[in-house]
C-alpha positions as CSV (number, residue, x, y, z in Angstrom):
1,X,-6.1,19.8,28.6
2,X,-9.9,19.6,28.4
3,X,-9.8,21.2,24.9
4,X,-7.3,18.6,23.7
5,X,-9.4,15.7,25.1
6,X,-12.5,17.1,23.3
7,X,-10.5,17.4,20.1
8,X,-9.4,13.7,20.4
9,X,-13.0,12.6,21.1
10,X,-14.2,14.6,18.1
11,X,-11.6,12.9,15.9
12,X,-12.6,9.4,17.2
13,X,-16.3,10.2,16.5
14,X,-15.6,11.4,13.0
15,X,-13.6,8.2,12.2
16,X,-16.2,6.0,13.7
17,X,-18.9,7.6,11.6
18,X,-16.7,7.4,8.5
19,X,-16.0,3.7,9.1
20,X,-19.7,2.9,9.6
21,X,-20.6,4.9,6.4
22,X,-18.0,2.9,4.4
23,X,-19.3,-0.4,5.7
24,X,-23.0,0.4,5.2
25,X,-22.7,1.4,1.5
26,X,-25.2,0.2,-0.9
27,X,-27.4,0.9,-3.9
28,X,-25.0,3.0,-5.9
29,X,-24.8,2.5,-9.6
30,X,-22.0,0.4,-11.0
31,X,-19.4,2.7,-12.6
32,X,-15.8,1.9,-12.5
33,X,-12.4,3.5,-12.2
34,X,-10.5,0.7,-13.9
35,X,-11.8,-0.1,-17.4
36,X,-13.9,-3.1,-18.0
37,X,-15.0,-4.8,-21.2
38,X,-18.5,-3.6,-22.3
39,X,-18.9,-5.5,-25.5
40,X,-17.0,-7.7,-28.0
41,X,-17.6,-8.5,-31.6
42,X,-17.8,-11.4,-32.1
43,X,-19.5,-11.9,-28.7
44,X,-18.0,-14.2,-26.1
45,X,-18.8,-17.9,-26.7
46,X,-20.7,-17.2,-29.9
47,X,-20.7,-19.6,-32.8
48,X,-20.5,-17.9,-36.3
49,X,-21.6,-19.4,-39.5
50,X,-18.8,-17.6,-41.4
51,X,-15.4,-16.1,-40.5
52,X,-15.4,-12.4,-39.3
53,X,-13.2,-9.8,-41.0
54,X,-12.1,-8.3,-37.7
55,X,-12.4,-8.5,-33.9
56,X,-13.6,-5.3,-32.1
57,X,-13.7,-4.7,-28.3
58,X,-15.5,-1.9,-26.5
59,X,-14.5,-0.8,-23.0
60,X,-16.2,1.3,-20.4
61,X,-13.7,4.1,-20.8
62,X,-10.8,5.1,-23.0
63,X,-7.8,2.7,-23.1
64,X,-4.3,2.8,-24.2
65,X,-3.1,0.2,-26.7
66,X,0.1,-1.2,-28.3
67,X,0.5,-2.9,-31.7
68,X,-0.3,-6.4,-30.2
69,X,-2.9,-5.4,-27.6
70,X,-5.3,-7.8,-29.4
71,X,-3.9,-11.3,-30.4
72,X,-6.2,-13.7,-32.1
73,X,-5.1,-17.3,-32.0
74,X,-6.4,-20.2,-34.0
75,X,-7.2,-23.6,-32.5
76,X,-3.6,-24.7,-33.3
77,X,-2.2,-21.6,-31.4
78,X,-1.3,-19.7,-34.5
79,X,-1.7,-16.0,-34.8
80,X,-4.2,-14.9,-37.4
81,X,-3.9,-11.1,-37.0
82,X,-3.7,-9.4,-40.4
83,X,-2.4,-6.1,-39.0
84,X,-1.7,-4.1,-35.8
85,X,-4.2,-3.3,-33.1
86,X,-5.8,0.2,-33.6
87,X,-8.5,2.4,-32.1
88,X,-11.8,2.5,-34.1
89,X,-11.7,6.0,-35.6
90,X,-13.3,8.6,-33.4
91,X,-13.6,6.2,-30.4
92,X,-10.9,6.0,-27.8
93,X,-12.8,3.2,-26.0
94,X,-13.0,0.9,-29.0
95,X,-10.1,-1.1,-30.3
96,X,-10.0,-3.5,-33.2
97,X,-7.7,-5.8,-35.2
98,X,-8.2,-7.1,-38.7
99,X,-8.1,-10.9,-39.4
100,X,-6.7,-12.9,-42.2
101,X,-8.9,-14.3,-44.9
102,X,-9.9,-17.9,-45.1
103,X,-10.0,-18.8,-41.4
104,X,-10.8,-22.5,-40.8
105,X,-13.6,-23.7,-38.5
106,X,-13.0,-24.2,-34.8
107,X,-12.6,-22.3,-31.6
108,X,-10.5,-19.1,-31.7
109,X,-9.0,-17.3,-28.6
110,X,-8.7,-13.6,-28.3
111,X,-6.0,-12.6,-25.8
112,X,-6.0,-8.9,-25.0
113,X,-4.0,-6.4,-22.9
114,X,-4.6,-2.7,-22.7
115,X,-3.9,0.1,-20.3
116,X,-6.9,1.6,-18.6
117,X,-7.4,5.4,-18.2
118,X,-6.0,5.2,-14.6
119,X,-2.7,3.8,-15.9
120,X,-3.1,0.2,-14.8
121,X,-2.6,-2.6,-17.4
122,X,-5.6,-5.0,-17.6
123,X,-5.9,-8.1,-19.6
124,X,-8.1,-11.1,-20.3
125,X,-9.2,-13.5,-23.0
126,X,-12.4,-14.7,-24.6
127,X,-13.3,-17.3,-27.3
128,X,-15.5,-17.5,-30.3
129,X,-16.1,-20.3,-32.8
130,X,-16.5,-20.6,-36.5
131,X,-18.7,-23.4,-37.7
132,X,-18.7,-25.3,-34.4
133,X,-16.6,-25.3,-31.2
134,X,-13.4,-27.4,-31.2
135,X,-10.5,-28.2,-28.9
136,X,-7.8,-25.6,-28.7
137,X,-4.3,-25.3,-27.3
138,X,-4.1,-21.5,-27.5
139,X,-5.3,-20.7,-24.0
140,X,-2.3,-22.1,-22.2
141,X,0.2,-19.8,-24.0
142,X,-1.6,-16.5,-23.2
143,X,0.8,-14.0,-21.7
144,X,0.3,-12.2,-18.4
145,X,-0.6,-8.4,-18.4
146,X,2.4,-7.6,-16.2
147,X,5.7,-9.4,-16.0
148,X,6.1,-10.5,-12.4
149,X,9.6,-9.2,-12.0
150,X,8.8,-5.8,-13.6
151,X,5.6,-5.6,-11.6
152,X,7.5,-6.2,-8.3
153,X,10.1,-3.6,-9.0
154,X,7.5,-1.1,-10.1
155,X,5.5,-1.7,-6.9
156,X,8.6,-1.3,-4.7
157,X,9.3,2.1,-6.5
158,X,5.7,3.2,-5.9
159,X,5.9,2.3,-2.2
160,X,9.2,4.3,-1.8
161,X,7.7,7.2,-3.7
162,X,4.7,7.4,-1.3
163,X,7.0,7.2,1.7
164,X,9.3,9.9,0.2
165,X,6.5,12.4,-0.5
166,X,5.1,11.9,3.0
167,X,8.5,12.6,4.5
168,X,9.3,15.6,2.2
169,X,6.0,17.3,2.7
170,X,5.3,16.3,6.2
171,X,8.7,17.3,7.7
172,X,8.6,20.7,5.8
173,X,5.1,21.4,7.1
174,X,6.2,20.5,10.6
175,X,9.2,22.9,10.5
176,X,7.1,25.8,9.1
177,X,3.9,25.2,11.1
178,X,5.1,23.9,14.4
179,X,8.3,25.9,14.6
180,X,10.6,23.7,16.6
181,X,13.4,25.7,18.3
182,X,16.1,24.2,16.0
183,X,15.3,22.6,12.6
184,X,18.8,21.1,12.4
185,X,17.8,17.6,13.5
186,X,15.2,17.5,10.7
187,X,17.5,18.5,7.8
188,X,18.4,14.9,7.1
189,X,14.8,13.8,6.9
190,X,14.0,16.5,4.3
191,X,17.0,15.6,2.2
192,X,16.3,11.9,2.4
193,X,12.7,12.5,1.3
194,X,13.8,14.7,-1.6
195,X,16.5,12.4,-2.9
196,X,14.3,9.3,-2.5
197,X,11.5,10.8,-4.4
198,X,13.8,12.0,-7.2
199,X,15.4,8.5,-7.5
200,X,12.0,6.6,-7.4
201,X,10.5,9.0,-10.1
202,X,13.5,8.3,-12.4
203,X,13.1,4.5,-11.8
204,X,9.3,4.7,-12.5
205,X,10.0,6.4,-15.8
206,X,12.3,3.6,-16.8
207,X,10.0,0.8,-15.5
208,X,6.8,2.2,-16.9
209,X,7.5,0.7,-20.4
210,X,8.1,-2.9,-19.2
211,X,5.2,-2.6,-16.8
212,X,2.8,-1.7,-19.5
213,X,4.1,-4.0,-22.2
214,X,4.4,-7.0,-19.9
215,X,8.1,-7.5,-20.6
216,X,10.9,-8.2,-18.1
217,X,13.4,-5.8,-16.5
218,X,15.9,-6.5,-19.3
219,X,14.0,-4.0,-21.4
220,X,14.4,-1.2,-18.8
221,X,16.5,0.9,-21.1
222,X,14.8,0.1,-24.3
223,X,14.6,3.6,-26.1
224,X,11.3,2.7,-27.8
225,X,9.7,1.9,-24.5
226,X,11.0,5.0,-22.9
227,X,9.8,7.1,-25.8
228,X,6.4,5.5,-25.5
229,X,6.2,6.2,-21.8
230,X,7.0,9.9,-22.3
231,X,4.1,10.2,-24.6
232,X,1.5,8.8,-22.2
233,X,-0.3,10.6,-19.3
234,X,1.6,8.6,-16.6
235,X,4.8,9.6,-18.3
236,X,3.8,13.3,-18.4
237,X,2.9,13.1,-14.7
238,X,6.4,11.7,-13.8
239,X,8.1,14.4,-15.9
240,X,6.1,17.1,-14.1
241,X,7.1,15.5,-10.8
242,X,10.8,15.9,-11.8
243,X,10.3,19.6,-12.6
244,X,8.5,20.2,-9.4
245,X,11.2,18.5,-7.4
246,X,13.7,20.9,-8.9
247,X,11.5,23.8,-7.8
248,X,11.2,22.2,-4.4
249,X,15.0,22.0,-4.0
250,X,15.3,25.8,-4.6
251,X,12.5,26.5,-2.2
252,X,14.0,24.3,0.6
253,X,17.5,25.8,0.2
254,X,16.2,29.3,0.5
255,X,13.8,28.5,3.4
256,X,16.6,26.8,5.2
257,X,18.8,29.8,4.8
258,X,16.1,32.1,6.1
259,X,15.5,29.8,9.1
260,X,19.2,29.9,10.0
261,X,19.2,33.6,9.9
262,X,16.1,33.9,12.1
263,X,17.3,31.2,14.4
264,X,20.2,33.1,15.8
265,X,18.0,35.9,17.0
266,X,15.6,33.8,19.1
267,X,12.6,31.4,18.6
268,X,11.6,30.5,15.0
269,X,9.1,33.2,13.8
270,X,6.0,32.4,11.9
271,X,6.8,31.9,8.1
272,X,6.1,34.8,5.8
273,X,2.9,34.5,3.6
274,X,4.9,34.2,0.4
275,X,6.7,31.2,1.9
276,X,3.4,29.5,2.7
277,X,2.0,30.3,-0.7
278,X,5.0,28.9,-2.7
279,X,5.3,25.8,-0.4
280,X,1.6,25.1,-0.6
281,X,1.7,25.4,-4.4
282,X,4.6,22.9,-4.7
283,X,2.9,20.5,-2.2
284,X,-0.4,20.6,-4.1
285,X,1.3,20.2,-7.5
286,X,3.3,17.2,-6.3
287,X,0.2,15.5,-5.0
288,X,-1.5,16.3,-8.2
289,X,1.1,14.2,-10.1
290,X,-0.4,11.1,-8.4
291,X,-4.1,12.1,-8.9
292,X,-3.8,12.6,-12.7
293,X,-2.3,9.1,-13.2
294,X,-4.3,6.8,-10.9
295,X,-7.9,5.9,-10.0
296,X,-9.1,9.5,-9.6
297,X,-8.4,10.2,-13.3
298,X,-11.1,7.8,-14.5
299,X,-14.6,6.9,-13.7
300,X,-17.3,9.0,-12.2
301,X,-16.9,12.6,-10.9
302,X,-13.4,13.0,-12.0
303,X,-12.8,16.6,-10.9
304,X,-14.2,15.9,-7.4
305,X,-12.2,12.7,-7.2
306,X,-8.9,14.3,-8.2
307,X,-9.5,17.1,-5.6
308,X,-10.3,14.5,-3.0
309,X,-7.2,12.5,-3.9
310,X,-4.9,15.5,-3.6
311,X,-6.3,16.5,-0.2
312,X,-6.1,12.9,1.0
313,X,-2.5,12.5,0.0
314,X,-1.6,15.9,1.5
315,X,-3.3,15.1,4.8
316,X,-1.6,11.7,4.9
317,X,1.8,13.4,4.3
318,X,1.3,16.1,6.9
319,X,0.2,13.5,9.5
320,X,2.6,10.6,8.9
321,X,5.5,12.8,7.8
322,X,4.9,15.1,10.8
323,X,5.0,12.1,13.1
324,X,8.4,11.2,11.8
325,X,9.6,14.8,12.3
326,X,8.1,14.8,15.8
327,X,9.8,11.5,16.7
328,X,13.2,12.8,15.4
329,X,12.9,16.1,17.2
330,X,12.0,14.3,20.5
331,X,15.1,12.1,20.2
332,X,17.7,14.3,18.6
333,X,17.1,17.8,19.9
334,X,19.7,19.1,22.3
335,X,17.0,20.8,24.3
336,X,13.6,19.4,25.3
337,X,11.0,20.1,22.7
338,X,8.7,22.9,23.9
339,X,5.1,22.0,24.6
340,X,3.9,24.7,22.2
341,X,5.6,22.9,19.3
342,X,4.0,19.5,20.3
343,X,0.6,21.2,20.8
344,X,0.7,22.8,17.4
345,X,1.4,19.5,15.8
346,X,-1.5,18.0,17.8
347,X,-3.9,20.5,16.3
348,X,-2.4,20.0,12.8
349,X,-2.8,16.2,13.2
350,X,-6.5,16.6,14.1
351,X,-7.1,18.7,11.0
352,X,-5.3,16.0,8.9
353,X,-7.3,13.2,10.4
354,X,-10.6,15.1,9.7
355,X,-9.5,15.6,6.0
356,X,-8.4,11.9,5.8
357,X,-11.8,10.7,7.1
358,X,-13.9,12.9,4.8
359,X,-11.9,12.2,1.7
360,X,-11.5,8.6,2.6
361,X,-15.3,8.1,3.0
362,X,-15.8,9.7,-0.5
363,X,-13.1,7.6,-2.1
364,X,-14.5,4.4,-0.5
365,X,-17.9,5.1,-1.8
366,X,-16.5,5.8,-5.3
367,X,-14.3,2.6,-5.2
368,X,-16.9,0.3,-3.7
369,X,-20.5,1.4,-4.2
370,X,-22.2,-1.7,-2.8
371,X,-22.4,-4.2,0.0
372,X,-21.0,-7.0,-2.2
373,X,-17.9,-5.1,-3.0
374,X,-16.8,-4.7,0.6
375,X,-16.0,-8.3,1.3
376,X,-16.6,-9.8,-2.1
377,X,-13.7,-8.0,-3.9
378,X,-10.0,-7.7,-3.3
379,X,-10.3,-3.9,-3.2
380,X,-13.0,-4.1,-0.4
381,X,-11.0,-6.5,1.7
382,X,-7.9,-4.4,1.4
383,X,-9.9,-1.3,2.3
384,X,-11.2,-3.1,5.5
385,X,-7.7,-3.9,6.5
386,X,-6.7,-0.1,6.0
387,X,-9.6,0.9,8.2
388,X,-8.4,-1.5,10.9
389,X,-4.9,-0.1,10.8
390,X,-6.2,3.5,10.8
391,X,-8.1,2.7,14.0
392,X,-4.9,1.3,15.6
393,X,-3.1,4.4,14.4
394,X,-5.8,6.6,16.1
395,X,-5.5,4.6,19.3
396,X,-1.8,5.3,19.4
397,X,-2.5,8.9,18.5
398,X,-4.8,9.1,21.5
399,X,-2.0,8.3,23.9
400,X,0.2,10.9,22.2
401,X,-2.5,13.5,22.5
402,X,-2.8,12.6,26.3
403,X,0.9,13.1,26.9
404,X,0.8,16.3,24.7
405,X,-2.0,17.7,27.0
406,X,0.1,16.9,30.1
407,X,3.1,18.6,28.7
408,X,1.1,21.7,27.8
409,X,-0.5,21.9,31.2
410,X,2.8,21.6,33.0
411,X,4.4,24.2,30.7
412,X,1.6,26.7,31.5
413,X,1.9,26.0,35.2
414,X,5.6,26.6,35.2
415,X,5.6,29.6,32.9
416,X,6.1,32.8,35.0
417,X,3.5,35.6,34.6
418,X,4.5,39.1,35.4
419,X,2.6,41.3,37.9
420,X,3.1,44.7,39.3
421,X,4.0,45.0,43.0
422,X,5.2,48.0,45.0
423,X,8.9,48.6,44.9
424,X,11.0,48.1,48.0
425,X,11.8,51.2,50.0
426,X,15.0,52.8,48.8
427,X,15.0,50.9,45.5
428,X,16.2,52.9,42.5
429,X,13.9,53.6,39.6
430,X,10.1,53.5,39.6
431,X,7.9,53.3,42.6
432,X,6.8,49.9,41.4
433,X,8.8,47.0,39.9
434,X,7.9,43.9,38.0
435,X,8.2,40.5,39.7
436,X,6.8,37.1,38.8
437,X,3.6,35.7,40.2
438,X,5.6,33.0,42.0
439,X,7.6,35.6,43.9
440,X,4.6,37.6,44.8
441,X,2.9,34.5,46.0
442,X,5.8,33.5,48.1
443,X,5.8,36.9,49.7
444,X,2.3,36.6,50.9
445,X,1.9,32.8,51.3
446,X,1.7,31.1,54.7
447,X,4.1,28.5,53.3
448,X,7.1,30.8,53.3
449,X,7.9,30.3,57.0
450,X,7.5,26.6,56.6
451,X,10.0,26.7,53.8
452,X,12.4,28.6,56.0
453,X,11.9,26.1,58.8
454,X,12.7,23.2,56.4
455,X,15.8,25.1,55.2
456,X,17.0,25.4,58.8
457,X,16.4,21.8,59.5
458,X,17.8,20.6,56.2
459,X,21.5,21.1,57.0
460,X,24.0,22.8,54.9
461,X,23.6,23.3,51.2
462,X,19.9,23.7,51.3
463,X,18.5,27.2,51.4
464,X,15.1,28.8,51.1
465,X,15.5,29.1,47.3
466,X,16.1,25.3,46.9
467,X,13.0,23.8,44.9
468,X,10.6,21.9,47.1
469,X,10.3,18.4,45.7
470,X,8.1,17.1,48.4
471,X,8.8,14.2,50.7
472,X,10.7,11.8,48.5
473,X,8.6,12.7,45.4
474,X,9.8,13.3,41.9
475,X,10.8,16.8,41.0
476,X,9.0,18.8,38.3
477,X,11.8,18.2,35.9
478,X,11.7,14.5,36.5
479,X,8.0,14.4,35.9
480,X,8.4,16.4,32.6
481,X,11.2,14.0,31.5
482,X,9.0,11.0,32.2
483,X,6.2,12.6,30.1
484,X,8.6,13.3,27.3
485,X,9.7,9.6,27.3
486,X,6.1,8.4,27.3
487,X,5.4,10.8,24.4
488,X,8.4,9.4,22.4
489,X,7.1,5.9,22.9
490,X,3.5,6.7,21.7
491,X,4.8,8.7,18.8
492,X,7.1,5.7,17.8
493,X,4.0,3.5,17.9
494,X,2.2,5.9,15.7
495,X,5.1,5.9,13.2
496,X,5.2,2.1,13.1
497,X,1.4,1.8,12.5
498,X,1.5,4.7,10.1
499,X,4.1,2.8,8.0
500,X,1.6,0.0,7.9
501,X,-1.2,2.3,6.8
502,X,1.1,3.7,4.1
503,X,1.9,0.2,2.7
504,X,-1.8,-0.8,2.7
505,X,-2.7,2.5,1.0
506,X,-0.1,1.8,-1.7
507,X,-1.5,-1.7,-2.3
508,X,-5.0,-0.3,-2.5
509,X,-4.0,2.3,-5.2
510,X,-2.7,-0.6,-7.3
511,X,-5.8,-2.8,-6.8
512,X,-8.8,-2.9,-9.1
513,X,-11.7,-1.0,-7.3
514,X,-14.6,-3.0,-6.2
515,X,-16.9,-1.1,-8.6
516,X,-14.7,-2.1,-11.5
517,X,-14.5,-5.7,-10.4
518,X,-18.2,-6.0,-10.1
519,X,-18.7,-4.1,-13.4
520,X,-16.3,-6.5,-15.1
521,X,-18.5,-9.4,-14.0
522,X,-21.7,-7.5,-15.0
523,X,-20.3,-6.6,-18.4
524,X,-19.2,-10.1,-18.9
525,X,-22.8,-11.3,-18.5
526,X,-23.6,-10.4,-22.1
527,X,-25.7,-12.1,-24.7
528,X,-24.9,-13.0,-28.2
529,X,-27.3,-13.8,-30.9
530,X,-28.1,-13.5,-34.6
531,X,-31.1,-12.8,-36.7
532,X,-34.2,-14.8,-36.4
533,X,-33.9,-15.7,-32.7
534,X,-30.5,-17.5,-32.9
535,X,-29.1,-19.0,-29.7
536,X,-27.6,-16.7,-27.2
537,X,-24.7,-17.1,-24.7
538,X,-24.3,-15.9,-21.1
539,X,-20.9,-15.3,-19.6
540,X,-20.2,-15.0,-15.9
541,X,-16.8,-13.9,-14.4
542,X,-16.3,-15.1,-10.8
543,X,-13.3,-14.1,-8.6
544,X,-12.0,-16.8,-6.3
545,X,-9.2,-17.1,-3.7
546,X,-8.2,-20.4,-2.0
547,X,-6.0,-18.5,0.5
548,X,-2.6,-19.7,-0.7
549,X,0.1,-17.8,-2.5
550,X,-0.9,-17.4,-6.1
551,X,-4.1,-19.3,-5.4
552,X,-6.5,-16.5,-6.5
553,X,-7.9,-15.3,-9.8
554,X,-11.1,-15.5,-11.8
555,X,-13.0,-18.2,-13.5
556,X,-15.0,-17.3,-16.7
557,X,-18.0,-19.5,-17.4
558,X,-19.7,-19.3,-20.8
559,X,-23.1,-21.0,-20.9
560,X,-24.5,-21.4,-24.4
561,X,-27.3,-20.8,-25.3
562,X,-28.4,-20.1,-21.7
563,X,-31.9,-21.6,-22.4
564,X,-34.0,-24.5,-21.3
565,X,-32.7,-27.7,-22.8
566,X,-29.1,-28.8,-23.8
567,X,-26.3,-26.2,-23.2
568,X,-22.6,-26.0,-23.9
569,X,-20.3,-24.9,-21.0
570,X,-16.8,-23.5,-21.3
571,X,-14.9,-22.6,-18.0
572,X,-11.6,-20.7,-18.4
573,X,-9.4,-19.7,-15.4
574,X,-7.6,-16.3,-15.4
575,X,-4.7,-16.4,-13.0
576,X,-3.4,-13.6,-10.7
577,X,-1.1,-12.2,-13.4
578,X,-4.1,-11.8,-15.7
579,X,-3.2,-14.6,-18.1
580,X,-5.0,-17.8,-18.8
581,X,-4.1,-20.5,-16.2
582,X,-4.6,-24.2,-15.8
583,X,-6.0,-26.0,-12.7
584,X,-6.3,-29.7,-11.8
585,X,-10.1,-29.6,-11.7
586,X,-13.2,-27.5,-12.1
587,X,-16.6,-28.8,-10.9
588,X,-19.9,-27.1,-11.8
589,X,-23.4,-27.6,-10.6
590,X,-26.8,-25.9,-11.0
591,X,-29.7,-25.8,-8.6
592,X,-33.2,-24.3,-9.0
593,X,-34.3,-23.9,-5.4
594,X,-37.8,-22.5,-6.3
595,X,-38.6,-25.9,-7.9
596,X,-36.4,-28.0,-5.7
597,X,-34.4,-29.2,-8.6
598,X,-30.7,-30.1,-8.3
599,X,-27.9,-29.9,-7.9
600,X,-27.3,-30.9,-11.5
601,X,-23.6,-31.8,-12.1
602,X,-22.4,-30.3,-15.4
603,X,-19.7,-33.0,-15.5
604,X,-16.9,-30.7,-16.9
605,X,-13.9,-32.4,-18.5
606,X,-10.4,-30.9,-19.5
607,X,-10.6,-29.7,-23.0
608,X,-7.0,-28.7,-23.4
609,X,-6.8,-25.2,-21.9
610,X,-10.3,-24.9,-20.6
611,X,-12.9,-27.1,-18.9
612,X,-16.2,-27.8,-20.6
613,X,-19.1,-30.0,-21.7
614,X,-21.6,-30.0,-24.5
615,X,-24.3,-31.9,-22.7
616,X,-25.7,-29.9,-19.8
617,X,-29.4,-30.2,-19.7
618,X,-31.4,-27.6,-17.8
619,X,-35.2,-28.6,-17.7
620,X,-36.9,-25.4,-16.5
621,X,-36.5,-21.6,-17.0
622,X,-35.8,-19.5,-14.0
623,X,-33.0,-18.2,-11.8
624,X,-30.6,-21.0,-11.1
625,X,-27.8,-21.1,-8.5
626,X,-24.6,-21.9,-10.2
627,X,-21.9,-23.4,-7.9
628,X,-18.4,-23.6,-9.2
629,X,-15.5,-25.4,-7.3
630,X,-11.9,-24.6,-8.4
631,X,-9.2,-27.0,-7.2
632,X,-5.7,-25.5,-7.5
633,X,-3.8,-28.4,-5.8
634,X,-4.4,-31.8,-4.3
635,X,-5.7,-30.2,-1.1
636,X,-6.6,-26.6,-1.9
637,X,-9.9,-25.7,-3.4
638,X,-12.7,-23.1,-3.0
639,X,-16.4,-22.9,-4.1
640,X,-18.3,-19.8,-5.2
641,X,-21.9,-19.4,-6.2
642,X,-23.6,-17.0,-8.6
643,X,-27.2,-16.6,-9.9
644,X,-27.8,-17.1,-13.6
645,X,-31.0,-16.7,-15.5
646,X,-32.1,-19.5,-17.9
647,X,-34.5,-18.4,-20.6
648,X,-37.3,-20.5,-22.1
């Protein structure tokens, strides 16, 4: 019991240190897992003297494209592409589209949508002008990166796939490693996990095309989209998952047959090395189909990140899937679950928690990398929520470990140990015979006469062999039953919180990492200029969230030329779906605290798709505090601040 308590304390200490390490991150370089825009030509907000021949975008990593990934729209919302979007030869991170000849003066909008190397569609928009800026109606009609219906169905399938792989791997490991007396109550869980994972994988193959292209579920069976999916890395990963599931089916059938044969002869034996090797390979390979298609496949330290992701997913599956198996075995087994089985799972859970903490700390550092990303990005806030749910899960696990320790102690106390005592006179066979320690103890204990006295006084039906339950106290069997019930309750609580952890984890894998979000903002703060010291432009991308459904997104502020004197401002709102959105009002002000100047109201007005002004006058150079207020309804608004440098 003391060893189990020490194990639980060690797990709590590791988790605490891991959580503190996550929350105290800082100083890491800004490298993303999602792709971000590194540069554009023409630059954002630039004013050109003549029309360009093409538009080129450079990203921080390789991206996947479609024919219409770049759409260039005139001020009248007419498409001016002269061909399909293509990669710049020899550069998978650069894309371009050629433009028609004879473009008129005015402000042009470039709406773009690509698929980053970690398989998530990303989108955005920027503007440039020919001659001089003008009003435009193009921004309102920009399409979202992901169709809401297709995105919702895709996310549901992803959630179900995570739950299914946890069930499949976790229950299988529980049967092979913890060796319950009868695996029969768990057969249904394994089959449910296998069939659910098979079904969700097929659904994901069909939904991948609409998800990437931003089309609705009506294009689910479009042959062209399915063919395109099967030529991409996410498509290859899903096909590999289907092949591995076929192998897993053969493995499970053969293993189940072997367990049935061995089960009739006594307790389940330890699995053969070949079974562990084949099962381990299938589990690692299944986990790898997630790693090659998500955040781990892009960004920094890809080999280490993919290894960490595989271990993290396997540890999650063993722990949460094993909890489901333990809960089912406790409720459905015809005989009480032996303490040895529960204790084996307790040790297995401790190993899983240790792996989860170590890999989780690394992935958190890789996904965040700075203080600002913890509470300043969606990824950071979701990660904090995950840490909180994991702490709750560990608290529930602590109660389970306590009842496990009690069961193990009781089982050891009740287990008879054989000793050698002299044989009775005249007994056949050896001069000595084996008897249990309890029998030997009763033969020499002073309590034997007392038991005989109680038997004489107890009336008929109670002999000296009747178990002594004390004066009105519960019997050993009743105490064990009570402990089993407490264990079932605590394991049920673990399962409920574990499901919440699984949901938060799935949401986290579909969220842009904090590093990427901060890099997107940093990459957007670019300058544009021509020969001979032409004016430049600075761009700032600011995430916001008013706290209402759909009330979050980003506001892109272009300040031109970003120097002392008169400046032009353009503010574009990018909605939660990645498309250009309209809001009732945007207010913008600038303050130079060092010189006690401001706030200076930019006095933005609605320009038909974006908010702007051409008469913002900033009198001094320095680092100004820019405060933007976005109002999304009559009563809902939020303010954000950023530092911008104004040159001389």
